[in-house]
C-alpha positions as CSV (number, residue, x, y, z in Angstrom):
1,X,46.9,56.1,-68.7
2,X,49.3,53.7,-69.9
3,X,51.9,55.1,-67.4
4,X,49.3,54.5,-64.5
5,X,48.9,50.8,-65.9
6,X,52.7,50.3,-66.0
7,X,53.0,51.6,-62.4
8,X,50.4,49.2,-61.2
9,X,52.1,46.4,-63.1
10,X,55.3,47.2,-61.4
11,X,53.7,46.9,-58.0
12,X,52.0,43.7,-58.9
13,X,55.5,42.3,-60.0
14,X,57.1,43.6,-56.8
15,X,59.2,46.2,-58.6
16,X,57.2,48.8,-56.9
17,X,56.5,48.6,-53.2
18,X,53.0,47.9,-52.0
19,X,54.1,49.2,-48.7
20,X,54.7,52.9,-48.3
21,X,55.6,55.3,-45.6
22,X,53.9,53.8,-42.7
23,X,54.8,50.2,-43.8
24,X,51.2,49.3,-44.3
25,X,50.4,47.2,-47.3
26,X,47.5,47.8,-49.6
27,X,45.7,44.9,-48.0
28,X,46.1,46.3,-44.6
29,X,45.0,49.7,-45.6
30,X,42.0,48.2,-47.4
31,X,41.0,46.1,-44.3
32,X,41.5,48.9,-41.9
33,X,39.3,51.4,-43.8
34,X,36.6,48.5,-44.5
35,X,36.4,47.8,-40.8
36,X,36.4,51.6,-39.9
37,X,33.4,51.9,-42.2
38,X,31.9,48.9,-40.5
39,X,31.7,46.8,-43.8
40,X,32.2,43.1,-44.1
41,X,34.0,41.9,-47.2
42,X,30.6,40.7,-48.7
43,X,29.2,44.2,-48.1
44,X,32.1,45.8,-49.8
45,X,32.0,43.3,-52.8
46,X,30.6,44.7,-56.1
47,X,30.3,43.5,-59.8
48,X,33.8,42.4,-60.8
49,X,35.1,42.7,-57.2
50,X,34.0,39.6,-55.3
51,X,34.5,39.0,-51.5
52,X,36.9,36.4,-52.3
53,X,39.1,38.7,-54.2
54,X,38.8,41.2,-51.5
55,X,40.0,38.5,-49.0
56,X,43.0,37.8,-51.1
57,X,43.9,41.5,-51.4
58,X,43.6,42.0,-47.7
59,X,45.7,39.0,-47.0
60,X,48.4,40.3,-49.5
61,X,48.2,37.2,-51.7
62,X,46.8,39.4,-54.6
63,X,47.5,42.9,-55.7
64,X,44.2,44.7,-56.9
65,X,43.8,45.4,-60.6
66,X,43.4,49.2,-61.5
67,X,39.7,48.5,-62.1
68,X,39.2,46.7,-58.6
69,X,41.3,49.5,-57.0
70,X,39.1,52.3,-58.4
71,X,35.9,50.4,-57.6
72,X,36.9,49.7,-54.0
73,X,38.0,53.4,-53.5
74,X,34.7,54.5,-54.7
75,X,32.8,52.1,-52.4
76,X,35.1,53.2,-49.4
77,X,34.9,57.0,-50.3
78,X,38.6,57.4,-50.5
79,X,41.0,57.8,-53.4
80,X,42.8,54.9,-55.3
81,X,46.0,56.7,-54.6
82,X,45.4,56.3,-50.9
83,X,44.7,52.6,-51.2
84,X,47.8,52.2,-53.4
85,X,50.3,54.4,-51.5
86,X,48.7,55.6,-48.1
87,X,49.1,59.1,-49.5
88,X,46.0,61.3,-49.0
89,X,47.5,64.5,-50.5
90,X,46.2,66.1,-53.4
91,X,44.3,64.9,-56.6
92,X,44.3,61.2,-57.6
93,X,45.2,60.7,-61.2
94,X,43.8,57.2,-61.0
95,X,40.2,57.6,-59.9
96,X,40.0,61.6,-60.3
97,X,39.1,62.3,-56.6
98,X,40.9,64.5,-54.5
């Protein structure tokens, strides 16, 4: 698990890239999927993940914490790995989905 946290920390510090493959950011992927699901930021919000925090992630002014990433993935029925990287292949070591 500590390796996963390190990777998330690297992304947050800009050492990893929040843009992958298509050049889409985590925030852009989150916004796109949220809108495809017909949800507002308030509807997507959950305990520990406020609509204001979602707004900051979508505007790329914040990188989501691992806990928030997993909670958002669960709400959106996708993997945390897909939100993080845009890669939908295989099993997600972050949230166990796949």
